[in-house]
DSSP file (Angstrom, degrees, kcal/mol; ACC not computed):
  #  RESIDUE AA STRUCTURE BP1 BP2  ACC     N-H-->O    O-->H-N    N-H-->O    O-->H-N    TCO  KAPPA ALPHA  PHI   PSI    X-CA   Y-CA   Z-CA
    1    1 A M              0   0    0      0, 0.0     2,-0.4     0, 0.0    14,-0.1   0.000 360.0 360.0 360.0 143.7  155.4  141.8   38.5
    2    2 A S        +     0   0    0     12,-0.1     2,-0.3    13,-0.1    13,-0.2  -0.963 360.0 156.7-125.4 141.4  157.8  139.8   40.7
    3    3 A T        -     0   0    0     -2,-0.4    11,-3.3    11,-0.2     2,-0.4  -0.959  37.6-145.1-151.9 163.6  160.6  137.7   39.2
    4    4 A T  E     -A   13   0A   0     -2,-0.3     2,-0.4     9,-0.2     9,-0.2  -0.954  28.6-179.6-130.7 120.4  164.0  136.1   39.7
    5    5 A K  E     -A   12   0A   0      7,-2.5     7,-3.3    -2,-0.4     2,-0.6  -0.969  20.8-142.5-124.6 134.4  166.1  136.3   36.6
    6    6 A Q  E     -A   11   0A   0     -2,-0.4     2,-0.5     5,-0.2     5,-0.3  -0.831  17.0-178.2 -94.9 128.4  169.6  134.8   36.3
    7    7 A L  E >   -A   10   0A   0      3,-4.3     3,-1.4    -2,-0.6     2,-0.4  -0.848  65.5 -59.1-128.4  91.3  172.0  137.0   34.2
    8    8 A G  T 3  S-     0   0    0     -2,-0.5    -1,-0.0     1,-0.3     0, 0.0  -0.562 120.9 -18.6  67.9-125.2  175.3  135.2   34.0
    9    9 A S  T 3  S+     0   0    0     -2,-0.4    49,-1.4    49,-0.1     2,-0.4   0.103 125.2  91.6 -98.7  22.2  176.4  134.8   37.6
   10   10 A T  E <   -AB   7  57A   0     -3,-1.4    -3,-4.3    47,-0.2     2,-0.5  -0.966  59.6-157.5-118.2 133.9  174.0  137.6   38.8
   11   11 A F  E     -AB   6  56A   0     45,-3.0    45,-2.4    -2,-0.4     2,-0.6  -0.942   5.0-153.4-109.4 128.5  170.5  137.0   40.0
   12   12 A R  E     -AB   5  55A   0     -7,-3.3    -7,-2.5    -2,-0.5     2,-0.5  -0.903  17.6-168.3-101.0 122.5  167.9  139.9   39.8
   13   13 A V  E     +AB   4  54A   0     41,-2.8    41,-2.6    -2,-0.6     2,-0.3  -0.944  14.1 162.1-117.4 129.3  165.3  139.4   42.4
   14   14 A T  E     + B   0  53A   0    -11,-3.3     2,-0.3    -2,-0.5    39,-0.2  -0.933   5.9 164.0-133.9 162.5  162.0  141.4   42.7
   15   15 A G        -     0   0    0     37,-1.0   -13,-0.1    -2,-0.3     3,-0.0  -0.973  40.6-129.9-171.2 162.2  158.7  140.7   44.5
   16   16 A D  S    S+     0   0    0     -2,-0.3     2,-0.3     1,-0.1    -1,-0.1   0.646  91.3  42.7 -92.5 -21.1  155.5  142.2   45.8
   17   17 A T  S  > S-     0   0    0      1,-0.1     4,-2.5    35,-0.1     5,-0.2  -0.926  78.0-122.5-128.5 155.7  155.7  140.9   49.3
   18   18 A A  H  > S+     0   0    0     -2,-0.3     4,-2.9     1,-0.2     5,-0.2   0.927 113.3  52.8 -57.8 -43.4  158.4  140.6   51.9
   19   19 A A  H  > S+     0   0    0      1,-0.2     4,-2.6     2,-0.2    -1,-0.2   0.929 111.0  46.3 -58.9 -46.6  157.9  136.9   52.2
   20   20 A L  H  > S+     0   0    0      1,-0.2     4,-2.3     2,-0.2    -1,-0.2   0.911 113.2  48.2 -67.8 -39.5  158.2  136.4   48.5
   21   21 A I  H  X S+     0   0    0     -4,-2.5     4,-3.2     2,-0.2     5,-0.2   0.937 111.8  50.2 -60.3 -47.7  161.3  138.5   48.3
   22   22 A E  H  X S+     0   0    0     -4,-2.9     4,-2.7    -5,-0.2    -2,-0.2   0.910 111.4  49.0 -57.5 -46.4  162.9  136.7   51.2
   23   23 A S  H  X S+     0   0    0     -4,-2.6     4,-1.8     2,-0.2    -1,-0.2   0.925 114.1  44.6 -63.1 -45.4  162.2  133.3   49.6
   24   24 A R  H  X S+     0   0    0     -4,-2.3     4,-2.5     2,-0.2    -2,-0.2   0.885 111.5  52.8 -69.0 -37.4  163.6  134.3   46.3
   25   25 A L  H  X S+     0   0    0     -4,-3.2     4,-3.0     2,-0.2     5,-0.3   0.933 107.3  53.1 -62.5 -43.2  166.7  136.0   47.9
   26   26 A D  H  X S+     0   0    0     -4,-2.7     4,-2.3     1,-0.2    -2,-0.2   0.939 111.3  45.2 -53.8 -48.0  167.4  132.8   49.8
   27   27 A A  H  X S+     0   0    0     -4,-1.8     4,-1.8     1,-0.2    -1,-0.2   0.879 114.4  49.4 -68.1 -36.9  167.3  130.7   46.6
   28   28 A A  H  X S+     0   0    0     -4,-2.5     4,-2.6     2,-0.2    -2,-0.2   0.916 111.8  47.3 -65.4 -44.7  169.5  133.3   44.8
   29   29 A V  H  X S+     0   0    0     -4,-3.0     4,-2.7     2,-0.2     5,-0.2   0.896 110.7  52.1 -66.3 -41.5  172.0  133.4   47.5
   30   30 A E  H  X S+     0   0    0     -4,-2.3     4,-1.7    -5,-0.3    -1,-0.2   0.903 112.7  45.4 -62.6 -39.2  172.2  129.6   47.7
   31   31 A A  H  X S+     0   0    0     -4,-1.8     4,-2.2     2,-0.2    -2,-0.2   0.925 114.3  48.4 -69.1 -45.5  172.8  129.4   43.9
   32   32 A A  H  X S+     0   0    0     -4,-2.6     4,-2.7     1,-0.2    -2,-0.2   0.878 109.0  52.6 -62.5 -40.7  175.4  132.2   44.0
   33   33 A E  H  X S+     0   0    0     -4,-2.7     4,-2.6     2,-0.2    -1,-0.2   0.889 107.6  52.3 -66.2 -38.6  177.2  130.6   46.9
   34   34 A G  H  X S+     0   0    0     -4,-1.7     4,-1.9    -5,-0.2    -2,-0.2   0.945 111.4  46.9 -62.8 -44.5  177.4  127.3   44.9
   35   35 A N  H  X S+     0   0    0     -4,-2.2     4,-2.0     1,-0.2    -2,-0.2   0.913 113.0  49.4 -63.0 -40.4  178.9  129.2   41.9
   36   36 A A  H  X S+     0   0    0     -4,-2.7     4,-3.4     1,-0.2     5,-0.5   0.907 109.8  51.0 -66.1 -39.5  181.4  131.0   44.3
   37   37 A M  H  < S+     0   0    0     -4,-2.6    -1,-0.2     1,-0.2    -2,-0.2   0.869 110.6  48.9 -67.2 -35.0  182.4  127.7   45.9
   38   38 A R  H  < S+     0   0    0     -4,-1.9    -1,-0.2    -5,-0.2    -2,-0.2   0.903 114.9  44.9 -68.3 -39.7  183.0  126.1   42.4
   39   39 A D  H  < S-     0   0    0     -4,-2.0    -2,-0.2    -5,-0.2    -1,-0.2   0.907  89.5-159.8 -70.9 -44.7  185.1  129.2   41.4
   40   40 A G     <  +     0   0    0     -4,-3.4    -3,-0.1     2,-0.2    24,-0.1   0.640  69.1  75.0  76.8  14.0  186.9  129.2   44.7
   41   41 A R  S    S+     0   0    0     -5,-0.5    23,-0.5     1,-0.1     2,-0.3   0.587  85.1  47.7-131.2 -16.4  188.1  132.9   44.4
   42   42 A H        -     0   0    0     -6,-0.4    23,-0.6    21,-0.2    -2,-0.2  -0.835  60.2-138.2-129.9 163.4  185.2  135.2   45.1
   43   43 A G  E     -C   59   0A   0     19,-2.0    16,-2.5    16,-1.3     2,-0.4  -0.307  34.4 -88.0-105.8-165.8  182.4  135.8   47.6
   44   44 A V  E     -Cd  58  67A   0     22,-2.3    24,-2.8    14,-0.3     2,-0.5  -0.896  29.8-160.9-115.3 132.9  178.7  136.8   47.2
   45   45 A L  E     -Cd  57  68A   0     12,-3.1    12,-2.7    -2,-0.4     2,-0.5  -0.969   1.3-165.9-116.9 125.0  177.4  140.4   47.1
   46   46 A I  E     -Cd  56  69A   0     22,-3.1    24,-2.6    -2,-0.5     2,-0.5  -0.962  11.1-168.9-109.9 122.1  173.7  141.1   47.8
   47   47 A M  E     -Cd  55  70A   0      8,-3.2     8,-2.2    -2,-0.5     2,-0.6  -0.952  13.5-151.3-116.1 130.0  172.7  144.6   46.7
   48   48 A R  E     +Cd  54  71A   0     22,-2.5    24,-3.4    -2,-0.5    25,-0.4  -0.885  18.0 173.3 -97.8 121.3  169.4  146.3   47.6
   49   49 A H  E     -     0   0A   0      4,-2.6     5,-0.2    -2,-0.6    -1,-0.2   0.792  69.8 -18.2 -96.4 -35.8  168.5  148.8   44.9
   50   50 A C  E >  S-C   53   0A   0      3,-1.5     3,-1.8    24,-0.1    -1,-0.4  -0.921  86.9 -77.8-157.5 173.3  165.0  149.6   46.2
   51   51 A P  T 3  S+     0   0    0      0, 0.0     3,-0.0     0, 0.0    22,-0.0   0.756 131.0  29.5 -54.8 -25.1  162.6  148.0   48.7
   52   52 A R  T 3  S+     0   0    0      1,-0.1   -37,-1.0   -38,-0.1     2,-0.4   0.217 109.4  74.6-118.7  13.9  161.5  145.4   46.0
   53   53 A T  E <   +BC  14  50A   0     -3,-1.8    -4,-2.6   -39,-0.2    -3,-1.5  -0.987  51.1 159.9-136.2 123.3  164.6  145.0   43.8
   54   54 A Y  E     -BC  13  48A   0    -41,-2.6   -41,-2.8    -2,-0.4     2,-0.4  -0.931  23.4-150.3-132.7 158.4  167.8  143.2   44.6
   55   55 A T  E     -BC  12  47A   0     -8,-2.2    -8,-3.2    -2,-0.3     2,-0.5  -0.993   6.7-165.5-126.5 142.0  170.7  141.7   42.9
   56   56 A V  E     +BC  11  46A   0    -45,-2.4   -45,-3.0    -2,-0.4     2,-0.3  -0.990  23.1 160.6-123.2 121.0  172.7  138.7   44.1
   57   57 A S  E     -BC  10  45A   0    -12,-2.7   -12,-3.1    -2,-0.5     2,-0.5  -0.964  47.6-110.5-144.1 155.3  176.1  138.1   42.4
   58   58 A V  E     - C   0  44A   0    -49,-1.4   -14,-0.3    -2,-0.3   -49,-0.1  -0.787  50.0-167.4 -78.4 125.5  179.5  136.3   42.7
   59   59 A S  E >   - C   0  43A   0    -16,-2.5     3,-1.6    -2,-0.5   -16,-1.3  -0.965  36.4-151.3-129.3 129.6  181.8  139.3   43.1
   60   60 A P  T 3  S+     0   0    0      0, 0.0    -1,-0.1     0, 0.0     4,-0.1   0.645  99.9  67.6 -68.8  -9.2  185.6  139.7   43.0
   61   61 A D  T 3  S+     0   0    0    -18,-0.1   -17,-0.1     2,-0.1   -19,-0.0   0.502  93.4  68.7 -83.8  -6.8  185.1  142.7   45.4
   62   62 A V  S <  S-     0   0    0     -3,-1.6   -19,-2.0   -19,-0.2    -3,-0.1  -0.954  91.2-114.6-116.7 129.8  184.1  140.2   48.2
   63   63 A P    >   -     0   0    0      0, 0.0     3,-2.0     0, 0.0   -19,-0.2  -0.264  43.5 -88.0 -62.3 147.7  186.5  137.7   49.7
   64   64 A Y  T 3  S+     0   0    0    -23,-0.5   -21,-0.3     1,-0.3     3,-0.1  -0.282 115.3  22.9 -55.9 137.3  185.9  134.0   49.1
   65   65 A G  T 3  S+     0   0    0    -23,-0.6     2,-0.4     1,-0.3    -1,-0.3   0.342 101.4 106.4  86.9  -3.3  183.7  132.5   51.8
   66   66 A V    <   -     0   0    0     -3,-2.0   -22,-2.3    -4,-0.0     2,-0.5  -0.858  52.3-158.8-112.7 140.7  182.1  135.9   52.7
   67   67 A T  E     -d   44   0A   0     -2,-0.4     2,-0.4   -24,-0.2   -22,-0.2  -0.988  18.0-167.4-114.8 119.8  178.5  137.1   51.8
   68   68 A R  E     -d   45   0A   0    -24,-2.8   -22,-3.1    -2,-0.5     2,-0.4  -0.886   9.9-151.6-116.6 141.4  178.2  140.9   52.0
   69   69 A E  E     -d   46   0A   0     -2,-0.4     2,-0.3   -24,-0.2   -22,-0.2  -0.914  15.4-179.7-109.7 134.4  175.0  143.0   51.9
   70   70 A E  E     -d   47   0A   0    -24,-2.6   -22,-2.5    -2,-0.4     2,-0.6  -0.984  19.4-143.8-131.9 146.6  175.0  146.5   50.5
   71   71 A D  E     +d   48   0A   0     -2,-0.3     3,-0.2   -24,-0.2   -22,-0.2  -0.940  23.8 166.1-114.5 113.3  172.1  149.1   50.3
   72   72 A F        +     0   0    0    -24,-3.4   -23,-0.2    -2,-0.6    -1,-0.1   0.180  57.1  93.4-106.7  15.0  172.2  151.2   47.2
   73   73 A S              0   0    0    -25,-0.4    -1,-0.2     1,-0.2   -24,-0.1   0.622 360.0 360.0 -84.4 -12.7  168.6  152.5   47.7
   74   74 A V              0   0    0     -3,-0.2    -1,-0.2   -24,-0.1    -2,-0.1   0.471 360.0 360.0 -76.2 360.0  169.6  155.6   49.6
């Protein structure tokens, strides 16, 4: 099953194909960046949990105006 779920200011993205995941990640990042811009204090963190599961969130650990990617699948 492939989904994009919004959990507060975090989006959980899954998908069965690279194209689907990329499309959903793009939409989730765009939404998170909009939330971050309204907040004006935090950046966006994209975390890869495994090849088909990601989270995108507004994070106080990322400076405002920055989008950071981290891989937690290792």
